[in-house]
C-alpha positions as CSV (number, residue, x, y, z in Angstrom):
1,M,105.0,34.4,24.9
2,S,106.3,38.5,24.7
3,R,109.2,39.4,24.4
4,L,110.5,42.0,27.5
5,D,111.5,45.3,26.2
6,T,114.9,45.9,27.3
7,T,115.7,49.1,25.3
8,V,118.0,51.3,27.5
9,A,116.8,55.1,27.5
10,R,120.0,56.9,26.6
11,P,120.6,60.4,27.1
12,D,119.9,63.0,24.3
13,R,123.0,64.5,23.4
14,S,121.3,67.0,21.8
15,A,120.7,68.7,25.0
16,P,123.4,71.3,26.4
17,R,126.0,70.2,28.5
18,P,126.5,71.8,31.8
19,R,130.1,73.7,31.6
20,P,132.5,73.7,33.7
21,R,132.4,76.1,36.5
22,S,134.8,79.5,36.0
23,R,135.8,82.3,38.6
24,Q,133.3,85.1,37.4
25,T,134.7,88.4,36.6
26,T,132.9,91.0,38.3
27,R,133.7,94.8,37.4
28,I,134.9,96.9,40.3
29,P,133.1,100.4,41.0
30,L,135.2,102.8,40.7
31,A,133.8,104.4,43.9
32,L,135.2,101.1,45.9
33,L,138.6,100.6,44.0
34,L,139.6,104.3,44.7
35,P,139.9,103.8,48.4
36,A,140.3,100.2,47.9
37,S,143.9,101.4,46.1
38,L,144.6,104.2,48.2
39,G,144.3,102.1,51.3
40,L,146.9,99.3,50.1
41,L,148.9,102.4,49.5
42,F,148.6,103.8,52.8
43,L,149.5,100.3,54.1
44,V,152.3,99.2,52.3
45,L,153.9,102.7,51.6
46,P,155.6,102.8,55.0
47,L,157.3,99.2,54.5
48,A,158.7,100.4,51.2
49,G,159.7,103.5,53.0
50,L,161.7,101.3,55.3
51,L,163.4,99.2,52.5
52,A,164.2,101.9,50.6
53,R,165.8,103.7,53.9
54,T,167.8,100.7,55.3
55,P,171.7,101.0,55.0
56,W,172.0,97.7,52.9
57,T,176.0,98.1,52.5
58,S,176.3,98.2,56.0
59,L,173.5,96.1,57.4
60,P,175.8,93.0,58.3
61,Q,178.2,95.3,60.6
62,R,175.3,96.8,61.7
63,L,173.8,93.3,62.9
64,T,176.9,92.2,64.5
65,E,176.7,95.3,66.7
66,P,176.8,94.1,70.5
67,G,173.4,96.6,71.3
68,V,171.3,95.2,68.5
69,L,172.5,91.2,69.6
70,T,172.0,92.3,73.1
71,A,168.3,93.1,72.6
72,L,168.0,90.6,69.8
73,R,168.2,87.7,72.1
74,L,166.7,89.2,75.0
75,S,163.8,89.8,73.2
76,L,163.6,86.2,71.3
77,Q,164.4,84.5,75.0
78,T,161.6,86.9,76.5
79,A,159.4,86.2,74.0
80,T,159.7,82.3,74.1
81,L,158.9,82.3,77.8
82,A,156.1,84.4,77.7
83,T,154.8,82.5,74.8
84,L,155.3,79.1,77.1
85,L,153.9,80.9,80.6
86,C,150.6,81.3,77.7
87,L,150.4,77.8,76.8
88,V,150.5,76.4,80.2
89,L,147.8,78.8,81.2
90,G,146.4,80.3,78.2
91,V,145.1,76.3,76.5
92,P,143.4,75.1,79.8
93,L,141.2,78.3,79.7
94,A,140.4,78.5,76.3
95,W,139.3,74.8,77.1
96,L,136.9,75.9,79.6
97,L,135.6,78.4,77.9
98,A,134.7,76.0,75.0
99,R,134.0,72.9,76.5
100,V,131.9,74.0,80.1
101,E,129.0,76.1,80.6
102,F,129.4,78.1,84.0
103,P,127.8,81.5,84.8
104,G,129.4,84.6,83.6
105,R,131.3,82.6,81.0
106,R,130.3,85.8,78.5
107,I,132.1,87.8,81.3
108,V,134.7,85.5,81.6
109,R,135.3,86.1,77.7
110,A,135.1,89.8,77.8
111,L,137.5,90.2,80.7
112,V,140.0,87.9,78.6
113,T,139.9,89.8,75.6
114,V,140.4,93.0,77.4
115,P,144.0,93.2,76.7
116,L,143.6,93.6,72.9
117,V,141.7,96.6,73.3
118,L,143.4,97.9,76.2
119,P,146.3,100.5,76.0
120,P,149.4,98.8,76.6
121,V,150.4,101.4,78.2
122,V,147.6,100.9,80.6
123,G,148.3,97.6,80.8
124,G,151.8,98.0,82.2
125,V,150.3,100.4,85.0
126,A,147.7,98.0,85.7
127,L,150.7,95.4,86.4
128,L,152.5,97.7,88.3
129,L,149.4,98.1,90.9
130,V,149.6,94.2,91.1
131,F,153.0,93.2,91.1
132,G,154.7,95.9,92.0
133,R,156.4,96.2,95.6
134,R,153.4,98.1,96.9
135,G,150.7,96.0,94.8
136,L,148.3,94.2,95.8
137,L,150.6,90.9,95.3
138,G,153.6,92.4,94.7
139,S,154.0,93.8,98.5
140,W,153.7,90.2,99.8
141,L,156.1,88.5,97.0
142,D,158.7,90.9,98.6
143,S,158.2,90.3,101.9
144,A,157.5,87.4,102.3
145,F,159.9,85.7,99.4
146,G,162.3,89.0,98.3
147,I,160.9,88.8,95.2
148,T,160.6,91.8,93.0
149,L,159.1,91.9,89.6
150,P,159.0,94.9,88.5
151,F,162.4,96.4,86.4
152,S,163.2,93.0,86.1
153,T,163.4,90.1,83.0
154,T,160.4,88.4,84.8
155,G,159.2,91.3,84.5
156,V,158.9,91.6,80.5
157,V,158.3,88.1,80.3
158,L,154.9,89.3,82.4
159,A,154.3,92.2,80.4
160,E,154.6,90.4,77.3
161,A,152.5,87.6,78.5
162,F,149.7,89.9,79.8
163,V,149.4,91.8,75.9
164,A,149.6,88.0,74.5
165,M,147.8,85.4,76.1
166,P,144.4,86.6,74.1
167,F,145.7,85.7,71.0
168,L,146.6,82.2,71.9
169,I,143.3,81.8,73.6
170,I,141.5,82.8,71.1
171,A,142.8,80.8,68.3
172,V,142.3,77.8,70.7
173,E,138.9,78.5,71.9
174,G,138.1,78.6,68.0
175,A,139.9,75.1,66.9
176,L,138.4,73.6,70.4
177,R,134.6,74.8,68.8
178,G,135.4,73.8,65.6
179,A,136.7,70.1,66.7
180,D,134.6,67.2,66.5
181,S,133.5,66.4,70.3
182,R,132.2,62.5,69.5
183,Y,136.3,61.4,69.6
184,E,136.2,62.7,73.1
185,E,132.7,60.9,73.9
186,A,134.0,57.5,72.5
187,A,137.3,58.1,74.8
188,A,135.0,59.0,77.8
189,T,133.1,55.6,77.2
190,L,136.0,53.5,77.1
191,G,136.9,54.6,80.3
192,A,139.1,57.6,79.6
193,N,139.5,59.8,82.7
194,R,138.9,63.8,81.9
195,W,142.8,64.3,82.1
196,T,143.9,61.4,79.8
197,T,141.2,62.3,76.9
198,F,142.1,66.3,77.4
199,T,146.0,65.0,76.1
200,H,145.4,62.2,74.4
201,V,142.1,63.0,72.2
202,T,141.8,67.1,72.8
203,L,145.1,68.3,72.5
204,P,146.2,66.1,69.0
205,L,142.8,67.2,67.4
206,V,143.3,71.2,67.9
207,A,147.0,71.0,67.7
208,P,146.9,73.2,64.5
209,G,144.7,75.5,66.3
210,V,147.4,75.7,69.4
211,A,150.2,75.9,67.0
212,A,149.1,78.5,65.2
213,G,147.3,80.8,68.1
214,A,151.3,80.1,69.7
215,V,153.0,81.6,66.9
216,L,150.9,84.6,66.9
217,C,151.1,84.7,70.9
218,W,155.0,84.3,70.3
219,A,155.0,87.3,67.4
220,R,152.7,90.0,69.9
221,A,155.3,89.4,72.6
222,L,158.3,89.9,70.2
223,G,156.7,93.5,69.5
224,E,155.7,94.2,72.6
225,F,156.6,98.0,74.2
226,G,154.2,100.1,76.1
227,A,153.6,97.6,78.8
228,T,157.4,96.4,78.9
229,I,158.8,99.8,79.2
230,T,156.0,100.9,81.9
231,F,156.5,97.6,83.9
232,A,159.7,96.7,83.4
233,G,161.6,100.0,82.3
234,N,164.6,100.2,80.0
235,F,168.1,98.6,81.3
236,P,170.1,97.3,78.6
237,G,170.7,93.5,78.1
238,R,168.0,93.4,81.1
239,T,164.4,94.7,79.7
240,Q,165.8,96.7,76.8
241,T,164.2,95.0,74.1
242,M,164.2,95.1,70.3
243,P,161.1,97.6,70.0
244,I,162.2,100.0,73.2
245,A,165.9,100.0,71.3
246,V,163.9,100.9,68.3
247,Y,162.3,103.8,70.4
248,L,165.7,105.1,72.1
249,A,167.6,104.6,68.9
250,L,165.4,107.1,66.9
251,E,166.9,109.4,69.3
252,T,170.9,109.3,68.4
253,D,171.2,107.0,65.0
254,L,168.5,106.6,62.8
255,E,170.3,103.7,60.8
256,A,170.6,101.3,63.6
257,A,166.6,102.2,64.4
258,I,166.0,101.3,60.8
259,V,167.8,97.6,60.9
260,L,166.4,96.8,64.5
261,S,162.9,97.6,62.8
262,L,164.1,95.8,59.5
263,I,164.6,92.7,61.8
264,L,160.9,93.0,63.1
265,L,159.1,93.5,60.4
266,T,161.3,90.2,58.7
267,V,159.8,88.4,61.5
268,S,156.4,89.6,61.2
269,V,156.5,88.9,57.1
270,A,157.6,85.3,57.8
271,I,155.4,84.7,60.6
272,L,152.0,85.9,58.6
273,A,153.4,84.0,55.7
274,S,153.7,80.6,57.8
275,L,149.9,81.2,59.3
276,R,148.7,82.5,55.5
277,D,146.6,79.1,55.4
278,R,145.3,79.1,59.0
279,W,143.8,82.1,59.1
280,I,143.3,83.7,55.5
281,S,140.8,81.6,53.1
282,A,142.6,82.0,49.9
283,P,141.9,80.3,46.5
């Protein structure tokens, strides 16, 4: 009886081993490096100028001035209320655009994103034509319920929600399209209705996208100026938000305008830093 050959083939040690992948260094052409550097300076220098002109010695006193605190408090309140309104209305609209096929969906999506490219002042004029005392809905609200929306704090919330809602809708719709729909199908096969599936399956799946969209929406509402001053006006303590206060302070008190701008800049940087991993693909 012959012996079976049980020799195991050994790998050839003389063969070159694969090298670990290393980040390739690319030589940047001067034709690209120069405009890139100029673009970076163009974006950074204004911020550096703001920091350089900030009255650091009197900053604590400036921050405690009644006008600054009032504008800051009003801005925080209206931006938060506008974000809540956008969540209530924008999340279902984003779900509709992402999950339901219906005629004219592209047109609806285009209309949703119009406030992104529409000049804010034009948005304020459009809000006046709809919710003003002689507007399409404003005249009915005024005559039937005595509700006047323009030049009020509620008007500020509406103006901020109008310009900020597209940010929320785009973020949530993208999260819904990227979510695995098999979980929703499994919940449906187990007997869950659409509302239960939406609240217990869909929303937990896209919760990070909803949170990111809400934060972006809040930041956009906090910095809104054009539609707010056109639709709600400028009344201290009622409609004068921080961007409006900055605009008015430029005429009389430059240091106050710088302090208010520094607050808005700090909030913006904090928002971008918190969302870095959500919308910037960094190594």
